[in-house]
C-alpha positions as CSV (number, residue, x, y, z in Angstrom):
1,M,-5.0,24.9,-5.5
2,I,-1.4,24.5,-4.3
3,K,-0.8,23.6,-0.6
4,Q,2.4,23.3,1.4
5,Y,3.3,19.8,2.7
6,E,6.0,18.3,4.9
7,T,7.1,14.8,4.3
8,V,9.6,12.8,6.4
9,F,10.7,9.4,5.3
10,I,13.0,6.8,7.0
11,A,15.3,4.9,4.7
12,T,16.9,1.6,5.5
13,P,20.2,1.9,7.4
14,V,22.1,-0.3,5.0
15,L,22.3,2.4,2.4
16,S,25.5,4.1,1.5
17,D,25.7,7.9,1.3
18,V,25.5,7.7,-2.5
19,Q,22.4,5.5,-2.4
20,M,20.7,7.8,0.2
21,K,21.4,10.8,-2.0
22,E,19.9,8.9,-5.0
23,A,16.8,8.2,-3.0
24,V,16.4,11.9,-2.0
25,A,17.0,13.0,-5.6
26,K,14.3,10.6,-6.8
27,Y,11.7,12.2,-4.5
28,T,12.7,15.8,-5.0
29,D,12.8,15.2,-8.8
30,L,9.3,13.6,-8.6
31,I,8.0,16.6,-6.8
32,K,9.4,19.0,-9.4
33,A,8.3,16.8,-12.3
34,N,4.7,16.9,-11.1
35,G,4.6,20.7,-10.9
36,G,5.6,21.0,-7.2
37,E,8.3,23.1,-5.7
38,V,10.7,22.0,-3.0
39,V,10.8,24.7,-0.3
40,Y,13.3,23.1,2.1
41,E,15.2,19.9,2.7
42,E,16.9,18.7,5.8
43,D,19.0,15.5,6.4
44,W,18.4,14.3,9.9
45,G,20.9,11.5,9.6
46,L,21.0,8.0,11.1
47,K,18.8,7.7,14.2
48,Q,17.6,4.9,16.4
49,L,14.0,3.9,15.9
50,A,11.6,3.8,18.8
51,Y,10.7,0.2,17.9
52,P,12.1,-2.2,15.3
53,I,10.6,-1.9,11.8
54,Q,11.3,-4.8,9.4
55,H,13.9,-6.1,11.9
56,K,15.8,-2.8,11.7
57,T,16.5,-0.7,14.8
58,S,17.8,2.4,13.0
59,G,17.2,4.4,9.8
60,F,18.2,7.4,7.8
61,Y,15.6,10.3,8.4
62,Y,15.1,12.9,5.7
63,L,12.6,15.9,5.7
64,I,11.3,17.6,2.6
65,Q,8.9,20.6,2.7
66,F,7.2,21.2,-0.6
67,Q,4.3,22.9,-2.4
68,A,2.2,20.9,-4.7
69,D,-1.3,20.0,-5.8
70,P,-3.2,17.9,-3.2
71,Q,-3.7,15.1,-5.7
72,F,0.1,14.7,-6.0
73,V,0.4,13.4,-2.4
74,A,-1.2,10.1,-3.3
75,T,1.4,9.7,-6.1
76,L,4.2,10.5,-3.8
77,E,3.0,8.0,-1.2
78,T,2.5,5.3,-3.8
79,Q,6.2,5.8,-4.8
80,Y,7.2,5.5,-1.1
81,H,5.3,2.2,-0.9
82,R,7.0,0.8,-4.0
83,D,10.5,1.8,-2.9
84,E,12.1,-1.0,-0.9
85,R,14.6,1.5,0.5
86,I,11.9,3.4,2.4
87,I,10.7,1.7,5.6
88,R,8.4,4.5,6.9
89,F,7.1,7.8,5.8
90,L,4.6,10.5,6.9
91,T,3.3,13.4,4.8
92,V,1.2,16.2,6.4
93,A,-0.4,19.3,5.0
94,L,0.9,22.5,6.7
95,D,-1.5,25.3,7.8
96,K,-0.5,28.9,8.0
97,N,0.7,28.6,11.6
98,S,2.8,25.5,10.8
99,I,4.3,27.3,7.8
100,A,5.3,30.2,10.0
101,Y,6.8,27.9,12.6
102,A,8.8,26.0,10.0
103,E,10.2,29.3,8.6
104,H,11.1,30.4,12.1
105,R,12.8,27.0,12.9
106,R,14.8,27.3,9.6
107,Q,16.0,30.8,10.6
108,V,17.0,29.6,14.1
109,R,18.9,26.7,12.7
110,A,20.7,28.9,10.2
111,G,21.6,31.2,13.1
112,K,23.0,28.3,15.1
113,A,25.0,27.1,12.1
114,A,26.7,30.5,11.9
115,A,27.1,30.9,15.7
116,P,29.7,28.1,16.2
117,K,32.1,29.8,13.8
118,A,32.1,32.9,16.0
119,E,32.4,30.9,19.2
120,E,35.4,29.0,17.9
121,S,37.5,32.2,17.7
122,A,36.1,33.5,21.0
123,P,37.7,30.9,23.3
124,A,41.2,31.6,21.8
125,A,40.7,35.3,22.4
126,A,39.4,34.6,25.9
127,E,42.4,32.4,26.7
128,A,44.8,35.2,25.5
129,E,43.2,37.6,28.0
130,V,43.6,35.3,31.0
131,E,46.7,36.1,33.0
132,P,48.3,33.4,35.0
133,E,47.6,33.5,38.7
134,A,50.4,34.8,40.9
135,K,51.6,32.2,43.4
136,V,51.0,33.2,47.0
137,E,53.8,32.2,49.4
138,E,53.0,31.8,53.0
């Protein structure tokens, strides 16, 4: 029985971009190698932590939504524990409402990503339409 999951992990802030991409590739490849399917990935970037973890006050957050067999989650979490780059992680099973919400959120984010491009050209057009105010002499 395949279920859909969402996992978020926090990687140590001392990683370079290349090292972070290697860590992400390791876990996406692990999911695929064990018969799972990566549905969605999102890089949340470097964020401040609510409290220090292992004397670190920030970390790289990364979200992966995937479909896999329920027994695979234990394997994934074991790999998180063994990886010194990962300082925290959380994996949850998604129900049908959570899956629908996640899909809606992806669509909204995709819409927002496309919207700034349209807005960038709009201010230039708006400025062209604005006429200078006439000076009133008294």
